[in-house]
GUBAKE-873162 format. One record per residue (C-alpha): residue in one letter; y, z, x. Coordinates in steps of 0.02 Angstrom, whole numbers. Example, Ala and Ser with C-alpha at 12.3 -4.5 7.8 and 13.67 -1.06 7.14 Angstrom:
2
<site><code>A</code><py>-225</py><pz>390</pz><px>615</px></site>
<site><code>S</code><py>-53</py><pz>357</pz><px>684</px></site>
//
This chain:
375
<site><code>M</code><py>1187</py><pz>-413</pz><px>-153</px></site>
<site><code>F</code><py>1091</py><pz>-321</pz><px>-19</px></site>
<site><code>S</code><py>1235</py><pz>-258</pz><px>88</px></site>
<site><code>M</code><py>1164</py><pz>-82</pz><px>71</px></site>
<site><code>V</code><py>1026</py><pz>-127</pz><px>193</px></site>
<site><code>R</code><py>1074</py><pz>-56</pz><px>363</px></site>
<site><code>L</code><py>1002</py><pz>-6</pz><px>530</px></site>
<site><code>A</code><py>1018</py><pz>178</pz><px>575</px></site>
<site><code>W</code><py>1075</py><pz>246</pz><px>744</px></site>
<site><code>R</code><py>1084</py><pz>73</pz><px>820</px></site>
<site><code>T</code><py>1239</py><pz>108</pz><px>923</px></site>
<site><code>A</code><py>1187</py><pz>280</pz><px>980</px></site>
<site><code>N</code><py>1006</py><pz>246</pz><px>1020</px></site>
<site><code>N</code><py>977</py><pz>57</pz><px>1021</px></site>
<site><code>N</code><py>806</py><pz>105</pz><px>959</px></site>
<site><code>Q</code><py>755</py><pz>-40</pz><px>847</px></site>
<site><code>L</code><py>581</py><pz>-107</pz><px>871</px></site>
<site><code>K</code><py>572</py><pz>-282</pz><px>942</px></site>
<site><code>I</code><py>446</py><pz>-369</pz><px>831</px></site>
<site><code>K</code><py>429</py><pz>-556</pz><px>859</px></site>
<site><code>N</code><py>474</py><pz>-665</pz><px>711</px></site>
<site><code>M</code><py>456</py><pz>-528</pz><px>580</px></site>
<site><code>N</code><py>566</py><pz>-563</pz><px>430</px></site>
<site><code>K</code><py>644</py><pz>-391</pz><px>413</px></site>
<site><code>D</code><py>782</py><pz>-456</pz><px>301</px></site>
<site><code>L</code><py>655</py><pz>-503</pz><px>169</px></site>
<site><code>L</code><py>565</py><pz>-336</pz><px>188</px></site>
<site><code>F</code><py>724</py><pz>-236</pz><px>168</px></site>
<site><code>Q</code><py>778</py><pz>-340</pz><px>18</px></site>
<site><code>L</code><py>614</py><pz>-294</pz><px>-67</px></site>
<site><code>Y</code><py>644</py><pz>-109</pz><px>-31</px></site>
<site><code>A</code><py>817</py><pz>-123</pz><px>-109</px></site>
<site><code>I</code><py>745</py><pz>-180</pz><px>-276</px></site>
<site><code>H</code><py>699</py><pz>-31</pz><px>-384</px></site>
<site><code>S</code><py>544</py><pz>-74</pz><px>-484</px></site>
<site><code>P</code><py>464</py><pz>78</pz><px>-568</px></site>
<site><code>S</code><py>315</py><pz>49</pz><px>-681</px></site>
<site><code>G</code><py>366</py><pz>-42</pz><px>-839</px></site>
<site><code>C</code><py>531</py><pz>-96</pz><px>-763</px></site>
<site><code>E</code><py>476</py><pz>-237</pz><px>-648</px></site>
<site><code>K</code><py>596</py><pz>-368</pz><px>-719</px></site>
<site><code>K</code><py>712</py><pz>-374</pz><px>-567</px></site>
<site><code>M</code><py>564</py><pz>-387</pz><px>-449</px></site>
<site><code>R</code><py>486</py><pz>-528</pz><px>-552</px></site>
<site><code>K</code><py>650</py><pz>-624</pz><px>-550</px></site>
<site><code>F</code><py>664</py><pz>-605</pz><px>-362</px></site>
<site><code>L</code><py>483</py><pz>-658</pz><px>-335</px></site>
<site><code>K</code><py>501</py><pz>-813</pz><px>-444</px></site>
<site><code>K</code><py>647</py><pz>-871</pz><px>-338</px></site>
<site><code>Q</code><py>553</py><pz>-834</pz><px>-178</px></site>
<site><code>A</code><py>399</py><pz>-926</pz><px>-237</px></site>
<site><code>S</code><py>500</py><pz>-1080</pz><px>-281</px></site>
<site><code>A</code><py>587</py><pz>-1075</pz><px>-112</px></site>
<site><code>C</code><py>416</py><pz>-1066</pz><px>-29</px></site>
<site><code>G</code><py>360</py><pz>-1227</pz><px>-114</px></site>
<site><code>A</code><py>249</py><pz>-1155</pz><px>-250</px></site>
<site><code>T</code><py>181</py><pz>-1289</pz><px>-366</px></site>
<site><code>S</code><py>153</py><pz>-1168</pz><px>-511</px></site>
<site><code>V</code><py>233</py><pz>-1001</pz><px>-554</px></site>
<site><code>V</code><py>167</py><pz>-927</pz><px>-716</px></site>
<site><code>Q</code><py>215</py><pz>-762</pz><px>-798</px></site>
<site><code>D</code><py>80</py><pz>-707</pz><px>-918</px></site>
<site><code>S</code><py>103</py><pz>-600</pz><px>-1074</px></site>
<site><code>F</code><py>62</py><pz>-441</pz><px>-976</px></site>
<site><code>G</code><py>202</py><pz>-464</pz><px>-849</px></site>
<site><code>N</code><py>93</py><pz>-529</pz><px>-707</px></site>
<site><code>L</code><py>152</py><pz>-672</pz><px>-596</px></site>
<site><code>L</code><py>19</py><pz>-800</pz><px>-551</px></site>
<site><code>I</code><py>71</py><pz>-920</pz><px>-413</px></site>
<site><code>T</code><py>-14</py><pz>-1074</pz><px>-344</px></site>
<site><code>K</code><py>40</py><pz>-1176</pz><px>-193</px></site>
<site><code>G</code><py>-39</py><pz>-1342</pz><px>-149</px></site>
<site><code>E</code><py>-190</py><pz>-1432</pz><px>-216</px></site>
<site><code>S</code><py>-366</py><pz>-1392</pz><px>-158</px></site>
<site><code>D</code><py>-543</py><pz>-1373</pz><px>-221</px></site>
<site><code>T</code><py>-538</py><pz>-1190</pz><px>-167</px></site>
<site><code>Y</code><py>-398</py><pz>-1070</pz><px>-124</px></site>
<site><code>P</code><py>-376</py><pz>-912</pz><px>-21</px></site>
<site><code>C</code><py>-298</py><pz>-783</pz><px>-136</px></site>
<site><code>L</code><py>-186</py><pz>-633</pz><px>-103</px></site>
<site><code>A</code><py>-128</py><pz>-497</pz><px>-222</px></site>
<site><code>A</code><py>-2</py><pz>-355</pz><px>-231</px></site>
<site><code>H</code><py>75</py><pz>-249</pz><px>-368</px></site>
<site><code>M</code><py>257</py><pz>-253</pz><px>-417</px></site>
<site><code>D</code><py>283</py><pz>-75</pz><px>-478</px></site>
<site><code>Q</code><py>322</py><pz>84</pz><px>-383</px></site>
<site><code>V</code><py>311</py><pz>270</pz><px>-424</px></site>
<site><code>Q</code><py>478</py><pz>335</pz><px>-361</px></site>
<site><code>N</code><py>619</py><pz>362</pz><px>-485</px></site>
<site><code>N</code><py>755</py><pz>409</pz><px>-361</px></site>
<site><code>H</code><py>854</py><pz>254</pz><px>-311</px></site>
<site><code>S</code><py>1039</py><pz>286</pz><px>-297</px></site>
<site><code>K</code><py>1179</py><pz>158</pz><px>-295</px></site>
<site><code>D</code><py>1204</py><pz>192</pz><px>-109</px></site>
<site><code>F</code><py>1018</py><pz>174</pz><px>-72</px></site>
<site><code>A</code><py>1009</py><pz>117</pz><px>109</px></site>
<site><code>V</code><py>865</py><pz>61</pz><px>218</px></site>
<site><code>F</code><py>862</py><pz>128</pz><px>395</px></site>
<site><code>E</code><py>762</py><pz>77</pz><px>546</px></site>
<site><code>Y</code><py>725</py><pz>197</pz><px>687</px></site>
<site><code>G</code><py>603</py><pz>138</pz><px>818</px></site>
<site><code>D</code><py>442</py><pz>89</pz><px>731</px></site>
<site><code>V</code><py>490</py><pz>181</pz><px>571</px></site>
<site><code>V</code><py>583</py><pz>121</pz><px>417</px></site>
<site><code>F</code><py>641</py><pz>238</pz><px>280</px></site>
<site><code>A</code><py>775</py><pz>246</pz><px>144</px></site>
<site><code>F</code><py>919</py><pz>367</pz><px>124</px></site>
<site><code>S</code><py>1063</py><pz>407</pz><px>10</px></site>
<site><code>E</code><py>1215</py><pz>441</pz><px>117</px></site>
<site><code>K</code><py>1309</py><pz>522</pz><px>-27</px></site>
<site><code>S</code><py>1174</py><pz>649</pz><px>-71</px></site>
<site><code>G</code><py>1106</py><pz>664</pz><px>105</px></site>
<site><code>A</code><py>929</py><pz>646</pz><px>37</px></site>
<site><code>Q</code><py>788</py><pz>530</pz><px>85</px></site>
<site><code>Q</code><py>723</py><pz>413</pz><px>-50</px></site>
<site><code>G</code><py>561</py><pz>318</pz><px>-68</px></site>
<site><code>L</code><py>550</py><pz>137</pz><px>-11</px></site>
<site><code>G</code><py>420</py><pz>85</pz><px>-137</px></site>
<site><code>A</code><py>324</py><pz>19</pz><px>13</px></site>
<site><code>D</code><py>171</py><pz>48</pz><px>-96</px></site>
<site><code>D</code><py>162</py><pz>-96</pz><px>-132</px></site>
<site><code>K</code><py>317</py><pz>-190</pz><px>-73</px></site>
<site><code>N</code><py>233</py><pz>-202</pz><px>97</px></site>
<site><code>G</code><py>95</py><pz>-298</pz><px>10</px></site>
<site><code>I</code><py>222</py><pz>-407</pz><px>-79</px></site>
<site><code>F</code><py>305</py><pz>-444</pz><px>88</px></site>
<site><code>I</code><py>140</py><pz>-502</pz><px>162</px></site>
<site><code>C</code><py>104</py><pz>-612</pz><px>11</px></site>
<site><code>L</code><py>275</py><pz>-695</pz><px>21</px></site>
<site><code>E</code><py>264</py><pz>-725</pz><px>208</px></site>
<site><code>C</code><py>94</py><pz>-807</pz><px>187</px></site>
<site><code>L</code><py>158</py><pz>-908</pz><px>39</px></site>
<site><code>R</code><py>296</py><pz>-973</pz><px>151</px></site>
<site><code>K</code><py>180</py><pz>-1014</pz><px>296</px></site>
<site><code>Y</code><py>25</py><pz>-1091</pz><px>216</px></site>
<site><code>D</code><py>12</py><pz>-1252</pz><px>117</px></site>
<site><code>V</code><py>-132</py><pz>-1197</pz><px>7</px></site>
<site><code>L</code><py>-132</py><pz>-1022</pz><px>-69</px></site>
<site><code>K</code><py>-142</py><pz>-924</pz><px>-231</px></site>
<site><code>V</code><py>-50</py><pz>-760</pz><px>-256</px></site>
<site><code>A</code><py>-61</py><pz>-635</pz><px>-400</px></site>
<site><code>F</code><py>79</py><pz>-508</pz><px>-421</px></site>
<site><code>F</code><py>19</py><pz>-376</pz><px>-543</px></site>
<site><code>A</code><py>118</py><pz>-265</pz><px>-661</px></site>
<site><code>G</code><py>84</py><pz>-81</pz><px>-691</px></site>
<site><code>E</code><py>-43</py><pz>-41</pz><px>-555</px></site>
<site><code>E</code><py>27</py><pz>134</pz><px>-533</px></site>
<site><code>V</code><py>-2</py><pz>178</pz><px>-716</px></site>
<site><code>G</code><py>-181</py><pz>120</pz><px>-732</px></site>
<site><code>C</code><py>-192</py><pz>-58</pz><px>-663</px></site>
<site><code>V</code><py>-120</py><pz>-123</pz><px>-827</px></site>
<site><code>G</code><py>-93</py><pz>-301</pz><px>-769</px></site>
<site><code>S</code><py>-256</py><pz>-328</pz><px>-675</px></site>
<site><code>R</code><py>-356</py><pz>-256</pz><px>-820</px></site>
<site><code>Q</code><py>-291</py><pz>-392</pz><px>-934</px></site>
<site><code>V</code><py>-254</py><pz>-543</pz><px>-824</px></site>
<site><code>D</code><py>-348</py><pz>-704</pz><px>-864</px></site>
<site><code>L</code><py>-488</py><pz>-716</pz><px>-736</px></site>
<site><code>D</code><py>-487</py><pz>-906</pz><px>-747</px></site>
<site><code>F</code><py>-343</py><pz>-903</pz><px>-622</px></site>
<site><code>F</code><py>-467</py><pz>-844</pz><px>-489</px></site>
<site><code>R</code><py>-613</py><pz>-960</pz><px>-529</px></site>
<site><code>D</code><py>-572</py><pz>-1079</pz><px>-385</px></site>
<site><code>C</code><py>-530</py><pz>-941</pz><px>-259</px></site>
<site><code>R</code><py>-631</py><pz>-902</pz><px>-102</px></site>
<site><code>F</code><py>-588</py><pz>-717</pz><px>-98</px></site>
<site><code>I</code><py>-448</py><pz>-598</pz><px>-148</px></site>
<site><code>V</code><py>-359</py><pz>-486</pz><px>-21</px></site>
<site><code>E</code><py>-237</py><pz>-352</pz><px>-79</px></site>
<site><code>P</code><py>-134</py><pz>-258</pz><px>53</px></site>
<site><code>D</code><py>-110</py><pz>-96</pz><px>-44</px></site>
<site><code>R</code><py>-171</py><pz>46</pz><px>64</px></site>
<site><code>M</code><py>-87</py><pz>183</pz><px>166</px></site>
<site><code>N</code><py>-94</py><pz>191</pz><px>357</px></site>
<site><code>G</code><py>-139</py><pz>46</pz><px>469</px></site>
<site><code>K</code><py>-326</py><pz>43</pz><px>495</px></site>
<site><code>D</code><py>-425</py><pz>49</pz><px>333</px></site>
<site><code>L</code><py>-531</py><pz>-98</pz><px>275</px></site>
<site><code>I</code><py>-577</py><pz>-47</pz><px>98</px></site>
<site><code>T</code><py>-743</py><pz>-126</pz><px>53</px></site>
<site><code>S</code><py>-800</py><pz>4</pz><px>-75</px></site>
<site><code>M</code><py>-702</py><pz>90</pz><px>-213</px></site>
<site><code>S</code><py>-729</py><pz>195</pz><px>-368</px></site>
<site><code>V</code><py>-812</py><pz>43</pz><px>-448</px></site>
<site><code>G</code><py>-935</py><pz>26</pz><px>-303</px></site>
<site><code>D</code><py>-938</py><pz>-113</pz><px>-173</px></site>
<site><code>V</code><py>-807</py><pz>-247</pz><px>-193</px></site>
<site><code>C</code><py>-863</py><pz>-378</pz><px>-66</px></site>
<site><code>S</code><py>-1015</py><pz>-455</pz><px>16</px></site>
<site><code>D</code><py>-1083</py><pz>-415</pz><px>189</px></site>
<site><code>E</code><py>-1058</py><pz>-599</pz><px>233</px></site>
<site><code>F</code><py>-872</py><pz>-585</pz><px>198</px></site>
<site><code>I</code><py>-857</py><pz>-426</pz><px>301</px></site>
<site><code>T</code><py>-944</py><pz>-510</pz><px>448</px></site>
<site><code>A</code><py>-830</py><pz>-662</pz><px>436</px></site>
<site><code>L</code><py>-670</py><pz>-560</pz><px>439</px></site>
<site><code>G</code><py>-665</py><pz>-513</pz><px>623</px></site>
<site><code>A</code><py>-582</py><pz>-349</pz><px>575</px></site>
<site><code>E</code><py>-619</py><pz>-261</pz><px>738</px></site>
<site><code>Q</code><py>-499</py><pz>-368</pz><px>838</px></site>
<site><code>F</code><py>-358</py><pz>-304</pz><px>728</px></site>
<site><code>G</code><py>-413</py><pz>-122</pz><px>738</px></site>
<site><code>Y</code><py>-475</py><pz>-110</pz><px>558</px></site>
<site><code>K</code><py>-629</py><pz>-10</pz><px>509</px></site>
<site><code>E</code><py>-724</py><pz>1</pz><px>346</px></site>
<site><code>A</code><py>-672</py><pz>144</pz><px>233</px></site>
<site><code>V</code><py>-692</py><pz>198</pz><px>52</px></site>
<site><code>G</code><py>-546</py><pz>179</pz><px>-68</px></site>
<site><code>S</code><py>-510</py><pz>238</pz><px>-243</px></site>
<site><code>I</code><py>-425</py><pz>128</pz><px>-373</px></site>
<site><code>T</code><py>-320</py><pz>-30</pz><px>-358</px></site>
<site><code>D</code><py>-305</py><pz>-201</pz><px>-438</px></site>
<site><code>V</code><py>-444</py><pz>-289</pz><px>-342</px></site>
<site><code>G</code><py>-566</py><pz>-155</pz><px>-395</px></site>
<site><code>E</code><py>-523</py><pz>-191</pz><px>-576</px></site>
<site><code>L</code><py>-551</py><pz>-377</pz><px>-548</px></site>
<site><code>V</code><py>-721</py><pz>-347</pz><px>-469</px></site>
<site><code>E</code><py>-776</py><pz>-233</pz><px>-610</px></site>
<site><code>R</code><py>-720</py><pz>-361</pz><px>-738</px></site>
<site><code>G</code><py>-830</py><pz>-493</pz><px>-656</px></site>
<site><code>V</code><py>-711</py><pz>-599</pz><px>-552</px></site>
<site><code>G</code><py>-864</py><pz>-652</pz><px>-452</px></site>
<site><code>I</code><py>-791</py><pz>-662</pz><px>-276</px></site>
<site><code>S</code><py>-769</py><pz>-541</pz><px>-132</px></site>
<site><code>C</code><py>-613</py><pz>-433</pz><px>-134</px></site>
<site><code>L</code><py>-531</py><pz>-317</pz><px>-7</px></site>
<site><code>N</code><py>-394</py><pz>-187</pz><px>1</px></site>
<site><code>L</code><py>-306</py><pz>-170</pz><px>169</px></site>
<site><code>S</code><py>-195</py><pz>-39</pz><px>249</px></site>
<site><code>C</code><py>-20</py><pz>-109</pz><px>268</px></site>
<site><code>G</code><py>77</py><pz>24</pz><px>361</px></site>
<site><code>Y</code><py>152</py><pz>140</pz><px>231</px></site>
<site><code>Y</code><py>140</py><pz>330</pz><px>232</px></site>
<site><code>N</code><py>185</py><pz>469</pz><px>110</px></site>
<site><code>A</code><py>161</py><pz>352</pz><px>-38</px></site>
<site><code>H</code><py>233</py><pz>401</pz><px>-207</px></site>
<site><code>S</code><py>356</py><pz>522</pz><px>-128</px></site>
<site><code>D</code><py>537</py><pz>516</pz><px>-74</px></site>
<site><code>K</code><py>476</py><pz>538</pz><px>105</px></site>
<site><code>E</code><py>387</py><pz>372</pz><px>107</px></site>
<site><code>I</code><py>401</py><pz>273</pz><px>269</px></site>
<site><code>T</code><py>337</py><pz>111</pz><px>343</px></site>
<site><code>K</code><py>275</py><pz>85</pz><px>520</px></site>
<site><code>L</code><py>330</py><pz>-90</pz><px>563</px></site>
<site><code>S</code><py>198</py><pz>-121</pz><px>696</px></site>
<site><code>E</code><py>60</py><pz>-82</pz><px>572</px></site>
<site><code>L</code><py>137</py><pz>-192</pz><px>439</px></site>
<site><code>E</code><py>150</py><pz>-334</pz><px>564</px></site>
<site><code>N</code><py>-30</py><pz>-310</pz><px>617</px></site>
<site><code>C</code><py>-86</py><pz>-319</pz><px>436</px></site>
<site><code>L</code><py>13</py><pz>-480</pz><px>413</px></site>
<site><code>C</code><py>-73</py><pz>-554</pz><px>566</px></site>
<site><code>F</code><py>-244</py><pz>-499</pz><px>501</px></site>
<site><code>V</code><py>-214</py><pz>-575</pz><px>330</px></site>
<site><code>G</code><py>-160</py><pz>-737</pz><px>412</px></site>
<site><code>H</code><py>-319</py><pz>-735</pz><px>516</px></site>
<site><code>I</code><py>-424</py><pz>-713</pz><px>358</px></site>
<site><code>I</code><py>-337</py><pz>-859</pz><px>273</px></site>
<site><code>E</code><py>-363</py><pz>-971</pz><px>423</px></site>
<site><code>T</code><py>-543</py><pz>-926</pz><px>466</px></site>
<site><code>C</code><py>-628</py><pz>-879</pz><px>302</px></site>
<site><code>T</code><py>-634</py><pz>-1054</pz><px>229</px></site>
<site><code>D</code><py>-795</py><pz>-1032</pz><px>129</px></site>
<site><code>V</code><py>-813</py><pz>-959</pz><px>-44</px></site>
<site><code>Y</code><py>-881</py><pz>-781</pz><px>-33</px></site>
<site><code>P</code><py>-969</py><pz>-741</pz><px>-198</px></site>
<site><code>F</code><py>-994</py><pz>-562</pz><px>-251</px></site>
<site><code>E</code><py>-1073</py><pz>-498</pz><px>-410</px></site>
<site><code>H</code><py>-1028</py><pz>-323</pz><px>-464</px></site>
<site><code>S</code><py>-1180</py><pz>-218</pz><px>-508</px></site>
<site><code>Y</code><py>-1119</py><pz>-39</pz><px>-520</px></site>
<site><code>T</code><py>-1023</py><pz>57</pz><px>-650</px></site>
<site><code>R</code><py>-867</py><pz>159</pz><px>-625</px></site>
<site><code>V</code><py>-895</py><pz>340</pz><px>-573</px></site>
<site><code>S</code><py>-787</py><pz>490</pz><px>-606</px></site>
<site><code>R</code><py>-724</py><pz>606</pz><px>-473</px></site>
<site><code>G</code><py>-840</py><pz>751</pz><px>-437</px></site>
<site><code>G</code><py>-1000</py><pz>649</pz><px>-449</px></site>
<site><code>M</code><py>-1104</py><pz>538</pz><px>-338</px></site>
<site><code>G</code><py>-1033</py><pz>368</pz><px>-294</px></site>
<site><code>F</code><py>-1119</py><pz>203</pz><px>-268</px></site>
<site><code>G</code><py>-1109</py><pz>55</pz><px>-152</px></site>
<site><code>R</code><py>-1112</py><pz>26</pz><px>35</px></site>
<site><code>Y</code><py>-1082</py><pz>212</pz><px>63</px></site>
<site><code>Y</code><py>-1224</py><pz>309</pz><px>-21</px></site>
<site><code>N</code><py>-1110</py><pz>458</pz><px>-49</px></site>
<site><code>W</code><py>-937</py><pz>422</pz><px>-117</px></site>
<site><code>Y</code><py>-872</py><pz>565</pz><px>-12</px></site>
<site><code>T</code><py>-871</py><pz>524</pz><px>172</px></site>
<site><code>D</code><py>-910</py><pz>641</pz><px>316</px></site>
<site><code>E</code><py>-798</py><pz>795</pz><px>310</px></site>
<site><code>D</code><py>-801</py><pz>803</pz><px>500</px></site>
<site><code>E</code><py>-714</py><pz>634</pz><px>500</px></site>
<site><code>Y</code><py>-580</py><pz>706</pz><px>387</px></site>
<site><code>F</code><py>-535</py><pz>843</pz><px>510</px></site>
<site><code>D</code><py>-569</py><pz>749</pz><px>672</px></site>
<site><code>G</code><py>-506</py><pz>576</pz><px>625</px></site>
<site><code>G</code><py>-324</py><pz>618</pz><px>593</px></site>
<site><code>Y</code><py>-339</py><pz>621</pz><px>403</px></site>
<site><code>Y</code><py>-308</py><pz>809</pz><px>390</px></site>
<site><code>D</code><py>-151</py><pz>792</pz><px>495</px></site>
<site><code>G</code><py>-94</py><pz>652</pz><px>381</px></site>
<site><code>D</code><py>-117</py><pz>764</pz><px>229</px></site>
<site><code>V</code><py>-16</py><pz>902</pz><px>311</px></site>
<site><code>E</code><py>123</py><pz>776</pz><px>340</px></site>
<site><code>M</code><py>111</py><pz>716</pz><px>161</px></site>
<site><code>M</code><py>119</py><pz>894</pz><px>92</px></site>
<site><code>A</code><py>265</py><pz>937</pz><px>205</px></site>
<site><code>S</code><py>359</py><pz>783</pz><px>144</px></site>
<site><code>I</code><py>333</py><pz>831</pz><px>-38</px></site>
<site><code>L</code><py>391</py><pz>1009</pz><px>-8</px></site>
<site><code>D</code><py>538</py><pz>948</pz><px>95</px></site>
<site><code>A</code><py>594</py><pz>843</pz><px>-54</px></site>
<site><code>D</code><py>564</py><pz>983</pz><px>-181</px></site>
<site><code>P</code><py>536</py><pz>1156</pz><px>-103</px></site>
<site><code>N</code><py>505</py><pz>1232</pz><px>-275</px></site>
<site><code>I</code><py>370</py><pz>1113</pz><px>-333</px></site>
<site><code>S</code><py>210</py><pz>1203</pz><px>-384</px></site>
<site><code>L</code><py>36</py><pz>1168</pz><px>-320</px></site>
<site><code>S</code><py>-19</py><pz>1121</pz><px>-496</px></site>
<site><code>D</code><py>118</py><pz>990</pz><px>-507</px></site>
<site><code>I</code><py>69</py><pz>920</pz><px>-338</px></site>
<site><code>L</code><py>-112</py><pz>908</pz><px>-393</px></site>
<site><code>R</code><py>-58</py><pz>822</pz><px>-553</px></site>
<site><code>L</code><py>65</py><pz>699</pz><px>-477</px></site>
<site><code>Y</code><py>4</py><pz>665</pz><px>-301</px></site>
<site><code>N</code><py>-180</py><pz>708</pz><px>-281</px></site>
<site><code>S</code><py>-237</py><pz>528</pz><px>-256</px></site>
<site><code>S</code><py>-104</py><pz>503</pz><px>-121</px></site>
<site><code>F</code><py>-193</py><pz>624</pz><px>-5</px></site>
<site><code>Y</code><py>-333</py><pz>568</pz><px>111</px></site>
<site><code>A</code><py>-433</py><pz>719</pz><px>49</px></site>
<site><code>Y</code><py>-451</py><pz>629</pz><px>-117</px></site>
<site><code>E</code><py>-579</py><pz>516</pz><px>-34</px></site>
<site><code>F</code><py>-675</py><pz>652</pz><px>59</px></site>
<site><code>F</code><py>-700</py><pz>793</pz><px>-67</px></site>
<site><code>D</code><py>-757</py><pz>818</pz><px>-246</px></site>
<site><code>V</code><py>-635</py><pz>884</pz><px>-375</px></site>
<site><code>H</code><py>-660</py><pz>1070</pz><px>-339</px></site>
<site><code>E</code><py>-660</py><pz>1050</pz><px>-150</px></site>
<site><code>L</code><py>-507</py><pz>937</pz><px>-160</px></site>
<site><code>E</code><py>-409</py><pz>1070</pz><px>-251</px></site>
<site><code>N</code><py>-460</py><pz>1202</pz><px>-124</px></site>
<site><code>Q</code><py>-416</py><pz>1091</pz><px>23</px></site>
<site><code>L</code><py>-245</py><pz>1045</pz><px>-44</px></site>
<site><code>S</code><py>-214</py><pz>1227</pz><px>-90</px></site>
<site><code>D</code><py>-245</py><pz>1277</pz><px>91</px></site>
<site><code>I</code><py>-126</py><pz>1141</pz><px>154</px></site>
<site><code>Y</code><py>4</py><pz>1188</pz><px>24</px></site>
<site><code>H</code><py>8</py><pz>1369</pz><px>78</px></site>
<site><code>L</code><py>5</py><pz>1319</pz><px>261</px></site>
<site><code>C</code><py>161</py><pz>1214</pz><px>238</px></site>
<site><code>K</code><py>246</py><pz>1344</pz><px>127</px></site>
<site><code>N</code><py>214</py><pz>1490</pz><px>243</px></site>
<site><code>D</code><py>210</py><pz>1414</pz><px>417</px></site>
<site><code>D</code><py>348</py><pz>1499</pz><px>519</px></site>
<site><code>S</code><py>320</py><pz>1386</pz><px>669</px></site>
<site><code>D</code><py>411</py><pz>1224</pz><px>703</px></site>
<site><code>A</code><py>255</py><pz>1118</pz><px>672</px></site>
<site><code>V</code><py>305</py><pz>1053</pz><px>502</px></site>
<site><code>C</code><py>484</py><pz>1022</pz><px>556</px></site>
<site><code>D</code><py>421</py><pz>922</pz><px>704</px></site>
<site><code>L</code><py>327</py><pz>802</pz><px>590</px></site>
<site><code>F</code><py>490</py><pz>717</pz><px>543</px></site>
<site><code>A</code><py>580</py><pz>726</pz><px>709</px></site>
<site><code>D</code><py>550</py><pz>542</pz><px>746</px></site>
<site><code>Y</code><py>644</py><pz>479</pz><px>595</px></site>
<site><code>H</code><py>754</py><pz>627</pz><px>548</px></site>
<site><code>P</code><py>835</py><pz>670</pz><px>715</px></site>
<site><code>A</code><py>994</py><pz>734</pz><px>636</px></site>
<site><code>E</code><py>896</py><pz>858</pz><px>529</px></site>
<site><code>N</code><py>790</py><pz>927</pz><px>670</px></site>
<site><code>P</code><py>871</py><pz>1084</pz><px>743</px></site>
<site><code>K</code><py>793</py><pz>1047</pz><px>913</px></site>
<site><code>L</code><py>890</py><pz>885</pz><px>936</px></site>
//
């Protein structure tokens, strides 16, 4: 069924990353399942089988398409979450997953074009399944329709979470962000943050935008929630990639949380949702973080890479279409108000369109060696 999953350039370069005990077969199987929003049936079927194989005691599909899984019996449960849908529509019959060093990406050999993995949020699904396999007591929620407005998490029965200690959702780009505040305000307690031990895994607090756990907090789930970076880049585009080392580190961090955070971490939501362009609430007084951090902390470079990947996939796409389809995929979304965001992305757009140097080309040299004229 998943014979299309392959390793690229193995013979020529022997450049696969040696990651101890990482279940790459499972990860690549998830990438091979196309699950755009509203069409998550194949993914649900796969996850039901996986949950049963992992020893789940209860697998429930609710009327909104969510999967709610319980393993073991306990007074309280650690809880993980991920969403089943993806944005990308391109997924050819010869869709193939390739590994090159620390990078995984997908490709159609027939068309010669890269295609999106759906790593947002199949990386999160992978972490949930691996933890479901390893731990005797766990709850997992797989949500439908996150990419089109958190449809599943906005309607799920909150009673499922009443005996949970916390909820962790790996659904964030890059490999270092510990999202403790979102568009709804803070999503977890200071006590939970202190208990995490995030620094030993290289994670730092950051501000996020919108995902399922934010919806749960705003609805009054009553416990601390987190969103974690899980190693994907260029989300929502055909240039999406995963960095395996960052995904593995997230898996280790989540396991650490499950094993060490054994108390219940209550959290009561007390802020209302804010719109872009206004003042935010929560642990960060201003929703928009320091602009110096944007330019000095690697976020600007990440946005250049994201813009270059979009233009590489569709050289004729307009700036207005990019702003409409991808604006929340850029780091700038979390640093600037609406007007400044448009200006910043406009500058990056024209930089990537007009740059005559090899800088943009070099961004993809590591995982597109055959397409780089220097190699």
